[in-house]
N, C-alpha and C positions, 0 to 999 in steps of 0.2 A: 335032637336032632344038631348038627353041624357041618355047619356049611363051607367053613374052612375058610381061612384068608389069611394067606403068610403077615406076620409080621410089618414084613418088608418090602411086602408087598400093596399093602393098603398106606404105608409111607410114599412109595410113589405115584399110586394112581386112584387118585381124590375119585373118577367117574367108577373106578372099581368097588372102592372104600360104601360109598353112594349106594351101591351097587346090591351087596352083602347088607349092608344094616336099613336097609328097605326090604330084604327078605323076607330080617331077622323079628323086625317090626312086624310085615305085616304073620308071620307063624304062629309069634307071638301074638299078639293082641288083637287078630279077628276082623283086624278095621281092612277098609278096602278102601283103596289108594290112589292118587291119582297118577299118573301114571307121567312124569315127567315136572309137576309138581312139586317142586320143595319144602316150601313153604307153608303148604296146606298143616294146621293145625291142626291136632291129632286128635283132641281132645281126650290126652288117659286120666284111669280113675283108681282110685291107688294101689288096685288089685292090675289094673294089666300095666300101671308104671316098674311096681314090681317082676312083676313077671320079666319082664324085658331090662329091668335090673338081672335081671343072674342070667338074662337070656346076653346083655352084655358083656361081662364078666366071662363068662365059657368058654365064649367063643371067642373074644377080643385078649380072653387072659390082661383083662384090668381091673383093676381092684377100687372101685367104684366108692369116697371115700360121706359120709351125708354130710355133709361142708358144701358136695357139691352136686345132693338131690334140689333141683331150684325146679320144675317143672316146666316155671314160665318161659327157664331162661336156656335148661340146657337140655327140655324133651317137650319143650315144644313139637316140631314138630320134627321129618324127617332129617335137614343139612342143617338144625342142630342139636340133634345125635349124635350126624355125623362129624360137625365140625367138635363136639365133644370128645368124641371115641377116639382122631384124630389127632387128641392132643395132649388125649389119655394116649396115647402108641405111643406118640411121640417124648414123653415124660421119663418116658418105663423105658423106652431108649438111653435115656439121659446117661438113669441113675445105672 
């Protein structure tokens, strides 16, 4: 399932990016998200994290390095995941 977000749109609209990340998290992990609570702790297990990583790479066209796999920092909440994706999109644009 592709959610389709243009890289340029994602970089200009953090709200749109949060929305797309939220949709992806909900569909790949089956976690019941609390609307408008970006700091909700997602408690991802290893399988859910792996499925989410694959989804993020496919959806946003980013490459996630093993060194970035800090679940408590980058994958704890919708907010941290959105910030992580945003930073990866920015760095991808710079290259």
